N, CA, C and O of each residue as an XYZ file, in Angstrom:
320
protein
N       0.840     -1.179      0.000
C       0.000      0.000      0.000
C       0.885      1.244      0.000
O       1.878      1.314      0.725
N       0.518      2.203     -0.808
C       1.304      3.426     -0.952
C       0.542      4.591     -0.327
O      -0.680      4.676     -0.446
N       1.260      5.477      0.331
C       0.655      6.631      0.989
C       1.371      7.912      0.571
O       2.545      7.903      0.200
N       0.632      8.999      0.644
C       1.209     10.335      0.458
C       1.206     10.975      1.845
O       0.149     11.152      2.451
N       2.384     11.319      2.339
C       2.453     11.911      3.670
C       3.642     12.856      3.785
O       4.428     13.021      2.852
N       3.746     13.472      4.962
C       4.817     14.435      5.213
C       6.010     13.746      5.836
O       5.861     12.823      6.637
N       7.194     14.199      5.466
C       8.418     13.771      6.128
C       9.134     15.035      6.583
O       9.301     15.975      5.806
N       9.549     15.055      7.820
C      10.143     16.264      8.385
C      11.611     16.380      8.016
O      12.380     15.429      8.161
N      11.993     17.569      7.534
C      13.401     17.829      7.231
C      13.884     19.079      7.953
O      15.051     19.450      7.824
N      13.013     19.733      8.709
C      13.386     20.942      9.416
C      14.193     20.662     10.668
O      14.218     19.538     11.170
N      14.844     21.683     11.157
C      15.642     21.543     12.375
C      14.750     21.706     13.611
O      13.539     21.894     13.501
N      15.363     21.632     14.757
C      14.649     21.750     16.017
C      13.914     23.086     16.098
O      14.506     24.142     15.877
N      12.635     23.033     16.412
C      11.765     24.203     16.551
C      11.543     24.973     15.243
O      10.977     26.066     15.266
N      11.976     24.421     14.112
C      11.785     25.047     12.793
C      11.269     23.985     11.822
O      11.997     23.571     10.920
N      10.023     23.541     11.994
C       9.529     22.460     11.143
C       9.460     22.854      9.667
O       9.080     23.973      9.322
N       9.830     21.925      8.825
C       9.754     22.073      7.379
C       9.545     20.664      6.848
O      10.226     19.733      7.276
N       8.633     20.504      5.943
C       8.252     19.168      5.515
C       8.343     18.995      4.005
O       8.188     19.950      3.244
N       8.596     17.760      3.588
C       8.460     17.357      2.192
C       7.189     16.531      2.094
O       6.860     15.771      3.004
N       6.485     16.682      0.996
C       5.333     15.835      0.713
C       5.862     14.703     -0.157
O       6.355     14.940     -1.260
N       5.759     13.472      0.340
C       6.360     12.330     -0.352
C       5.350     11.213     -0.565
O       4.322     11.137      0.109
N       5.671     10.354     -1.515
C       4.947      9.108     -1.732
C       5.839      8.021     -1.145
O       7.016      7.914     -1.491
N       5.263      7.211     -0.248
C       6.053      6.246      0.506
C       5.212      5.003      0.787
O       3.985      5.077      0.856
N       5.870      3.880      0.945
C       5.188      2.657      1.368
C       4.694      2.882      2.797
O       5.436      3.388      3.639
N       3.450      2.509      3.068
C       2.856      2.754      4.388
C       3.624      2.118      5.531
O       3.578      2.613      6.657
N       4.325      1.036      5.263
C       5.021      0.313      6.334
C       6.341      0.967      6.719
O       6.926      0.598      7.738
N       6.815      1.900      5.958
C       8.097      2.550      6.239
C       7.964      3.602      7.343
O       6.868      4.086      7.628
N       9.084      3.942      7.950
C       9.117      4.959      9.000
C       8.846      6.345      8.410
O       8.931      6.534      7.196
N       8.527      7.292      9.253
C       8.192      8.646      8.812
C       9.261      9.242      7.911
O       8.946      9.820      6.871
N      10.506      9.107      8.295
C      11.595      9.658      7.495
C      12.341      8.574      6.729
O      13.515      8.734      6.395
N      11.655      7.473      6.454
C      12.272      6.363      5.738
C      12.394      6.641      4.243
O      12.070      7.727      3.762
N      12.873      5.621      3.523
C      13.079      5.741      2.092
C      11.738      5.918      1.380
O      10.803      5.149      1.604
N      11.654      6.917      0.535
C      10.410      7.233     -0.158
C      10.543      6.933     -1.645
O      11.648      6.733     -2.151
N       9.409      6.903     -2.338
C       9.384      6.635     -3.768
C       9.598      7.902     -4.588
O      10.316      7.890     -5.589
N       8.964      9.007     -4.152
C       9.053     10.254     -4.910
C       8.702     11.434     -4.020
O       7.860     11.324     -3.128
N       9.354     12.563     -4.268
C       9.026     13.814     -3.589
C       8.028     14.562     -4.468
O       8.286     14.795     -5.649
N       6.885     14.936     -3.888
C       5.855     15.645     -4.641
C       5.878     17.143     -4.407
O       5.380     17.905     -5.236
N       6.448     17.576     -3.291
C       6.454     19.000     -3.001
C       7.006     19.271     -1.619
O       7.669     18.431     -1.011
N       6.711     20.479     -1.137
C       7.186     20.875      0.186
C       6.160     21.760      0.879
O       5.303     22.369      0.241
N       6.272     21.813      2.206
C       5.323     22.544      3.035
C       6.092     23.236      4.150
O       6.823     22.594      4.904
N       5.921     24.549      4.247
C       6.569     25.347      5.282
C       5.494     25.985      6.151
O       4.946     27.022      5.776
N       5.175     25.388      7.313
C       4.117     25.932      8.160
C       4.526     27.183      8.930
O       3.659     27.886      9.449
N       5.810     27.478      9.019
C       6.291     28.642      9.765
C       5.980     29.941      9.028
O       5.647     30.944      9.659
N       6.085     29.932      7.709
C       5.842     31.137      6.911
C       4.388     31.586      7.084
O       3.494     30.763      7.281
N       4.171     32.863      7.010
C       2.823     33.419      7.094
C       2.516     34.172      5.824
O       3.147     35.201      5.579
N       1.585     33.725      4.996
C       0.845     32.473      5.114
C       1.733     31.278      4.824
O       2.789     31.409      4.206
N       1.294     30.110      5.275
C       2.077     28.883      5.088
C       2.329     28.645      3.603
O       1.432     28.817      2.778
N       3.559     28.247      3.269
C       3.931     28.000      1.876
C       3.725     26.527      1.546
O       4.190     25.642      2.263
N       3.019     26.284      0.443
C       2.779     24.920     -0.020
C       3.106     24.870     -1.500
O       2.555     25.634     -2.291
N       4.002     23.970     -1.871
C       4.334     23.743     -3.274
C       4.109     22.268     -3.561
O       4.677     21.406     -2.891
N       3.276     21.977     -4.564
C       2.978     20.591     -4.918
C       3.024     20.451     -6.431
O       2.492     21.289     -7.160
N       3.661     19.394     -6.891
C       3.656     19.064     -8.312
C       2.309     18.405     -8.598
O       2.121     17.219     -8.325
N       1.376     19.177     -9.149
C      -0.001     18.724     -9.339
C      -0.087     17.516    -10.269
O      -0.870     16.597    -10.025
N       0.699     17.515    -11.313
C       0.662     16.419    -12.280
C       1.040     15.087    -11.629
O       0.364     14.077    -11.825
N       2.119     15.097    -10.859
C       2.574     13.870    -10.203
C       1.626     13.461     -9.072
O       1.426     12.269     -8.836
N       1.036     14.444     -8.366
C       0.070     14.118     -7.309
C      -1.143     13.417     -7.912
O      -1.614     12.422     -7.360
N      -1.653     13.913     -9.024
C      -2.783     13.274     -9.699
C      -2.412     11.867    -10.160
O      -3.220     10.943    -10.065
N      -1.189     11.709    -10.660
C      -0.711     10.399    -11.098
C      -0.788      9.388     -9.955
O      -1.315      8.289    -10.127
N      -0.263      9.761     -8.792
C      -0.237      8.826     -7.662
C      -1.629      8.593     -7.087
O      -1.935      7.483     -6.652
N      -2.473      9.615     -7.076
C      -3.842      9.426     -6.598
C      -4.598      8.456     -7.504
O      -5.381      7.635     -7.026
N      -4.362      8.552     -8.805
C      -5.002      7.639     -9.757
C      -4.513      6.206     -9.561
O      -5.232      5.264     -9.894
N      -3.324      6.026     -9.036
C      -2.764      4.696     -8.804
C      -3.104      4.151     -7.416
O      -2.632      3.078     -7.040
N      -3.924      4.886     -6.649
C      -4.407      4.367     -5.373
C      -3.653      4.828     -4.142
O      -3.864      4.278     -3.062
N      -2.783      5.814     -4.264
C      -2.064      6.318     -3.086
C      -3.053      7.028     -2.157
O      -3.877      7.827     -2.602
N      -2.956      6.728     -0.882
C      -3.841      7.344      0.104
C      -3.136      8.516      0.774
O      -2.107      8.313      1.419
N      -3.653      9.737      0.643
C      -3.038     10.868      1.336
C      -3.391     10.848      2.827
O      -4.492     10.449      3.208
N      -2.453     11.280      3.657
C      -2.734     11.433      5.087
C      -3.706     12.605      5.246
O      -3.955     13.340      4.291
N      -4.245     12.776      6.433
C      -5.203     13.861      6.664
C      -4.586     15.226      6.349
O      -5.225     16.068      5.719
N      -3.358     15.439      6.786
C      -2.697     16.715      6.550
C      -2.438     16.936      5.072
O      -2.686     18.025      4.554
N      -1.947     15.922      4.393
C      -1.679     16.046      2.961
C      -2.986     16.245      2.204
O      -3.032     17.010      1.241
N      -4.045     15.566      2.627
C      -5.345     15.751      1.974
C      -5.807     17.200      2.100
O      -6.337     17.761      1.140
N      -5.616     17.816      3.270
C      -6.025     19.217      3.439
C      -5.162     20.145      2.586
O      -5.658     21.144      2.067
N      -3.878     19.824      2.439
C      -3.011     20.632      1.578
C      -3.420     20.484      0.110
O      -3.392     21.458     -0.642
N      -3.798     19.273     -0.297
C      -4.269     19.055     -1.665
C      -5.579     19.799     -1.912
O      -5.811     20.305     -3.010
N      -6.433     19.866     -0.893
C      -7.684     20.631     -1.023
C      -7.388     22.119     -1.210
O      -8.054     22.787     -2.001
N      -6.411     22.633     -0.499
C      -6.037     24.047     -0.654
C      -5.623     24.346     -2.086
O      -5.929     25.413     -2.620
N      -4.927     23.402     -2.702
C      -4.461     23.568     -4.082
C      -5.506     23.084     -5.084
O      -5.250     23.062     -6.288
N      -6.705     22.688     -4.579
C      -7.828     22.243     -5.390
C      -7.483     21.037     -6.261
O      -7.880     20.964     -7.424
N      -6.739     20.095     -5.685
C      -6.399     18.862     -6.384
C      -7.293     17.702     -5.958
O      -7.395     16.697     -6.661
N      -7.941     17.848     -4.797
C      -8.839     16.828     -4.250
C     -10.050     17.539     -3.695
O      -9.963     18.683     -3.248
N     -11.186     16.856     -3.726
C     -12.403     17.442     -3.139
C     -12.434     17.299     -1.660
O     -13.387     17.738     -1.017
């Protein structure tokens, strides 16, 4: 099973995330299949960059987005 979720790359007290496609059984920061974008919650407003074409590709192949990634995809109007 494949999932779309966040992996943290930020330092202590400065969270910064990559949006990745990863096997559900892997650890949060484990080996991923593809990087789809990035998310910076510290910036005001929060910065979200997503490769829409690749996100649609993985969603069509059955990748399940996490709740947070699903809300970010909704912001970019990629998912209902």
